[in-house]
N, C-alpha and C positions, 0 to 999 in steps of 0.2 A: 227142535227148533235149534239152529245154529247159534252158537255164542256171539253176539254182536260186538263183543270188545269192550274194554274199558273206555267211557266216553263215546261207544258207539263206532270205535276204530277197529275194523277188521282188517283194512289193508292201508297202512301209513305209506309216507312218501318213500320209505326203505323198503315197502312190501310186507311189513310185519303186523301182526294183531297184536293190540296191546291188551294184556291180561291185569286185572286189578285184584286186590287181597281177596282171598276166600271169605265166605259169610262167617265161618268160625274166627277168622283173625279179625274181622271187624268187630265181632261181638267181644273177642278177649281184648282188643283195644280200647272199647268202651268202657269195659269193667276195669282195665287199669287205669285209664283217665280218672274215673270216678273214686278209685282206691287210693291214687297216689298223688292226683293234683298235677301230674307231669302233662307237658303239651301233648295234645293228641296225635300230631305227627310222630314225635317220638314214641308215644305208646304204639303206634302202628308198626314202628320198625322192631320194637322188643316183642310184641306179640307175633309178629312173623317169624322172630327168632326162637319162639316157644318159651320166653321167660314168663314165668308167673308172676302176679303182682308182688307178692312177698318177697320176691328174689330181685326185684327191679333195682333197687338202691346197690345191692351188692354187685349186680353185673356192671352198674355204670361206673364203679370203682373197684375193678378187679385188683386182688392183691397176689403178688407172685408167690408169697408165702403160703397162702391158700389154696393155690392151684399147680404149684410145683411138685411133680411125682416123686416118689422115692426112686433114687437112680437104681436101687438094688431090684426094682421089679424087672430090670432088663438083664438077661442072662449074660454071663461073663463079665458083668460090670465090676464086682468086686474084685475079681482077678485082674481085670485090666488096670484100674486105679492102682492096685497094690503094686503090679510091676512097673507101671509108670513113676510111682514114688521111690521105688527101689532104685530105678535108674537115676533120679534126681538125687538121692540120698548119695549113691555112690560115685556121682559125678561121671556117669557114663556118657558115651558119645550116642547122640539121639538124632535120627533123622525123621522128618515129617514129609510123607508121600501124598500129595493133595491133587485133586482133580483140579482142571484148569477154568472152572466157571465159578460164580460168586459165592456159592456154597461152599466148595472146596477152599476157595482163598480165604473166606472168613473163619472156616474151620481151622486151617492151617495157622491163622493170624492168632486166633484163640491161643493155641498152643504154644506158639512162639513168644507171644507176649507174656503168657503165663511163666514160662520157662526163663525169659529173661529176667523177670521180677524173682526168679530164684536163683538168679547168678549163672544161668545155662544158657549158651548160645548154641541152638539146634540147627541142624542143616534141613534147608527147604529144598524139595525137589517137586517140580511139577512137569510132567510130561508134554511133549510138544503134540497138538492135536493131529498135525498132518503126519509127521514121521514116526510118532509112537502111538497115536491114538489113546482112547479112553483107558484109564486105569493103570494098575502095574503091569510091568512087561518083565520078562525074564533077565534080559540083559540089565536094565535099570537096579531091579531089586537085587541081583548077584553083586552089582557094582556097590550099592549101598551097604551090603551087608559085609563086605570086606573092610569097610572104614567105620562101621558103626555097631553098637552093642543092641540097640533098639530101633525098630523101624515102627512108625505109627502110620497107618494108612487112613486117610480121612476123606470122606465122600466117595469112597471106592474100595475094592478090594473083596467084597463079599463073595463073588464069583471067581477070584483070581486064584484057583488053585495052583496051576503051574508055576506062575511068577513068585508067589509066597514059598512054593517048595524050594525055589531057587536061592532063597535068601538063607543059605547055608551059614551058621555061625552066629546069626542075629535072630533075636526074639522079634516077633511081629504082633502088632495090636491092629486089629480093624475096627473103626468107628464110621459106621456107615449107616444108611437109611434106604438103600436100593433092594428091590426085592430079591430074597435069597432064593437059592436052588435047594434040590433034595438033600445035598451034602454041603458042609463047609469046608473051605480051605484048611490046611493044616497050620494055623496061625495059634498063638498062645491064647488068644482071646478074640471073639468076634461079637462086637456089641452092636446090635442092630434091631430096632423095634420091627422089621419087616423079614426077619428070620422066619421060616417056615414053623418052628417051634415055639414063637411067640403067639401072645394072644391077640395082637393088632391093636391094643387099645392106645398105644403111643405110636402107633404107624403113621401119623400126620406130622410127627417132627421131621426136621430136615437134618442134615449131617452135623451142623452146627449146634442145632438142639441136643444132639446125642453127645457132642464133645462138652458141651457145656455141663450136662449132667454128670459126665465122667469127672469133670472138674469139681463138681458139687460133691460127689463121692469121695475123690481126693482129699478135698477140705476136711470131710468128715473123719476120714482115716487118720488124718494129720491130728484133728483135734483128739480124737480117742487116744492116740499115742502120747499125747501131752506136747506135742511139738509146734511150732509157729505154724498157722494154716495158710500161709502163702498171700499172692496178691488178692486185692478186693475183687470179688466175681461180679457184683452188681455193676461195676464199671466196664465190664466186657460185653454188658448186654446190646450196646450199639451193634457189635459185629453179628450177634445172634438176630437181631431184628433184620439188619440188611439181608443176610442170609435167608430168613424165613420168607420174606416178601419176594426177593429176587427169585427163590426156587419155587415161588407159587404154592407154598405150602398152605393147608388150610388154616385161616385166623380162627380157630376154635380152641376151647380149652387152655391149655398152657402157652399154646402159640399166641393167643390174643394178649395174654399177660406179659409174654416176653417181649413182643413187638411194642406193646404199649410203654413198657418200661424202658426198652432200648431206645425209643424215639427221645424220651426224656434225657436219657443219658447222651444221646447224640447232639441234642440242642444246646448242650453245654460246650460243644466244639473243644473237646480235649484231645481228641486222637488226630493226630497231625494228618494221617492219610484222608480221612474222612473230611476234615476241615479244607484240604487243598482240593479234594474232589469236589466238594459243594460249590467252593469258589470258582472252579473253572466251568462248572454247570450252571453258573450265574443263579445259584439259589439265594433268595434274600428274604425268605421266611423260615420258620421253624419247620423241622422235616416233617413229613408225611409219608404214608405208605405210597403214595403216587410218586414222590421223589425218589425214594428207595428203588421203586420197581422200574421206574420210567427215565430217571436222569442219574442216579448213582450206579444202579445195577448195571445198565448196559455199558457204562465206561469202565468198570472193573472187569466186565467181560471181554472187553475188547482185545485186551492183550491175549488172552486165550484163544480169541477167534481168529486174528489176523497179525497177531504180533508176536512178542516173546511170551511164553505161557505163564512166567512167573510174575510178570509184572503186577497182576492185580493183587497177589498175596503179598508181595513185598510191599506194596503201597499201604495196605492194610495193618501190616505189622511193624513198620518203620515207626520209630520214635524221634526221628530227625525232620524238622521241618523244611529243610533245604531239600533233603531227599524226597520227601513228599510231594512238594511243589513240582519237582522235575519229573517225578513217576506220572503225577496227575496231569501234567501237560501233555506228556507223552500218550497217556491212555485217551485223552480228550482228541488227540489229533487221529489216533487209531480209530476211534469211534466215529469220526466223520469220515474217514475211508470205509469203515465197515457199512455206513448207512449207503454209501454210492454203490458198493458191491452188492449189497442186499436188494437195492431197487432193481438192478439188472437182473439179479437171479429172479426176483419175485414176479416181474413182468414174464418172463420166460416159463417159470413154473405155472403161472396161473394160465397162460395160454394152452399150455400142454394139457393142464387138468381139466381146463373147460373143454377142451376137444376130445377128451377121454370120457367126460360127463362128470357132473358134480352131484348126482342122485345117487350114487353107490355107496355102500357103507364106509370105504375108504376113498379119500381123495389122495392121489399121489402124482409124484411127477419126478423125473431122474434126468439128468443131463451132464454132458462130459465138460469137465472144466469148471463145474460149479463149486464154488469156494466151501469147503467143508465146515468152514467157521461160521457160515451164515445160513446154512440149511435148516437149522433149527428154528431160527427166526421167522424163515419164510413159511416153514410148515404151520407155524402158529397163525400166520396170516391167511393161509388157505383155510384152516380149521375155523376161523373166524368167519371167513366169506361163506362157507359152506355148512357150518354147523355138524361138521363131521369130524371124525378122527383124519389125520393128514399126516404123510410122510413124504419129505423131499430128500433125494439121494444125489449127491456128487459123484461123478465118475471118473477116476484117473487110473491109467495103466491096467485097465481090466477089473479094476475093483471099486465098487459102490460103497461109500461111507454115507449113511442117513440118520435122519433124526426126525422123531414124530412127536405130535401133539395130540392130546385126546380131549374129549367133551366129558362132561359130568356123566356119572353112570357108566362110563366104559374103560375098562382096564387094559390099557394099551401095553404096558409093561409086561403083564403076564402073557398077553397075547404074542409079543415079540419074543419072549424067552421061549415060548412054544416053537416057534419057528426054529430058534436056535437048536432047540432038542431034537427037532425032526430033520436037522442038516439042511434046511434050505437057505439060512443065513451062516455065515462063517462064525459070527458072535452076535449077541444082542441082549439086551435087558434094560431095565429102567424102573420105572414106578407107574402108578395108575395113569398119571396125566401126561407123562413125558418118557420117551424111550429112544435109545439109539441102537444102530445096527450096522455090521458091516457085510455085504454081500457081493459074491461073484458077479461081474456084469451080466453073464448068460444067464443067471438065475433071478434076475430082477423080477421079469414080468411073472415068473412062477411064483416067487416068494410074495409079491403083492397079491396076486390073486388068492392065495391061501391066507395071507393076513386078512383080507376082505371077507373070507369065509368065517374066519374066527370072530372078527368083529360083528358080523352080522349075527352070530348066536348071542352076543350081548345087546342086540337091538340097535347096534349103530346104525345111524342114517334113516331111522323110521320116521323122523320128522323133516319137515323142511326147513325153511328160514326160520330161526328161534323166534318165538313169542318175545314181546318186549314186557317185562315184568314192572308195573307200576305200583308203588307203595300207597299212593293216594292223590288227591288234587289239591292244589292251592292257589290262591290268588296271590299276584305279586306283592300287595301290601304285608302279606303274612310271611313273606320270605325275608326274614330280618337277620341281622347278624348274631342276635341273641337265640334264636331257632337253630340257626347253623351251628353254634357253639354247643348247644344242648344236644343236638343230633350226633356231633361228633364224639359225645360221651359214650354212645354205643358202640363206637368203634373200638380199634381201627378197622378199617375194611379193607377187604381183598378176597382171595380165594375161598370159597364156600361162606363167605360173610360179605356179599356184595352191598357197596355203597347205595344207599336209598334213592330211589328215582321218582320224582315227583311229576304230575302232569299240570300245566297251566292252562286252563281251557279258554277258548276263544280269545286269543292274542291276535293282534295287529302287528305288522312288521313296519317300524317307523324309519329304520335305516338299516342298510344291509351292503356289506362290502367284503368282496372276495380278498382274502389275505394269502398270498403265496399261490401255489398252483391248487391247492386242495381244500383249504380252510374258509370258513365265513365267520365274520365278525357282524353283529346284528343288535339292534335296539327293538324290544317289544313292549307293547301297552296294551292296557286292558279297555282302552276307549273311555275309562273314567278317571284318568288322571294318574294310575298306578303303571310305574314302568320299571324294567328290569334289562340290563344288558346280559348278552348271551355271546358264547362263542362255541362254534360247530366245527370241530376238528374232522377232517376227511370229508366235509360235506359234498365236496364235489365228486366223490367216488360214486354217488348215487345221484337219484333226482333230488335229494333234498337240498343241496345248494342251489341249483338253477331255479328250482320251483319257488324257494324263498326270496331269491333275488328278484324273480319276475312275479312277484306277488299280486301285481294288479289290485291293490287294496283288499284282498280276500282275508278272511280270518282263518286261523291255525289254532287246533290243540297243539301244544308242544310238550316234550317230556325230556327231562334230563336229571342231572344231579347238581345241587346247590352247593356253592363254594364262596369263600371269600377270596377277592382278587385284590391284591395290594399292588398299588402302581403309584409311584412318585410320593411315596410316604402316605397316601390314602387307601382306606380299605373300604370296600363296597361289596354288595351281593352281586354274584354273577351266576347265570345258568349255563352249565356244561351242556349245551343242547345235542341231544342223539338223535332225536327224530321228531316228527310232525306230521299232522294230518289236516288237510283241509276240511273246514267245518261245512 
């Protein structure tokens, strides 16, 4: 017999089946609640994460010292740190070549700030997305090599054989996390947990995490040599946290501890760039992964997408309050422009993808004049709509520059790298969840057909609209600030560690109001005096918004994530409503 779904919801207002915790998770949660006296909803979350009762306390209070891996587990790490320190000791000319996204900008800022603490002003170089594309290029590397003794490539470089060879006269270090090829470029050191000769246990690190580990190794080498150990590394974790969340790195293992500690550092508001950015984004509460991923990250990215590529890195690295405020204001303006461009491309891409069909292993769209700075974001929107890997390509002068986003269990980066090896794209690569490619306009159809074949082998597109996973049911009266505080201890939440989602059964809509074009603000009650406010973002993109507004007194099971909403100095519980089903 077919599974009726959690609370009997087999087809919600957004067309999804609700799935509850597996029986073994329920049993493990009950056992943990009895053994630890922790709240049952919190035990549900810990049990779903596979945490045994005896490890619950340690999981809720992760210590970076316990989880930080030995940097020397990564190949070339000792060599890279030693060459980096030699350049510092000899006061050599150092250049940092960074990718134009948040991870690249944060990685560059880590090095620039650390070097400034050692009395060295390094050169920052960030390639233009449109004119130069991703990663090192021959002209830029040759130019930097003429004026520098050491070039450090961050969040890029693992596949850059020819550009690194062009850096004649300078040593090159690569600190990266993108999937490596069968051979490595002729750099002095390539530190990358996703090299083919690595075991992959640290493959979840973003580039900033790799850079941080290199600084940890440098500190150890300085200490062993009896020299001053340099700037405080713990104070740099706000940059690592920002990069980890914005790059959608899995919040597991050491990443979880890095982000948790980094949020604490960020809350101290000591870095001028992040303070200015938080202010223009109107952040009035302590930072959370949501703020990093959806408020700060997009603004840092905006320079690389549609403005000057180095704005984000400069903002994160500056120690000048005035410069930070000016850069943050410019990035905020660019982010507004980016949203307008993105919406135009999104509508065109969605229409094209729908006409092609959303049931194939790959959802894709390509269009002339689509800004290459927004194709990645639009690909993410298509992926979310279809629950399938998506690629969006902007075409200019016969060349398509595209970006793709994947779903859990499907390695898009490896598939795109295979396309490059087969000659169907001019270049391409990435990691499991995101990839980029450059393709001749006449090859787009053939390349996407082949990519669809490769992804089908990984069972992409086997399912339809994703089921909605529910962690448990709650009544409104149980949704207290105290419970939310306890639930947050099991975080931070993000990629590979989704925030818990609870269902509130048989609720009535007391008040509902459309906010803007797509969102819904409403108040819910259980008919027995217990109420909870809710906000549903994008509710009018489906039947969810219209059905709840035109409720006619009907009862609904509702599902979403609990949060504390602070408004006018008053904090209260709010449901970030994601779905509903008529009872």
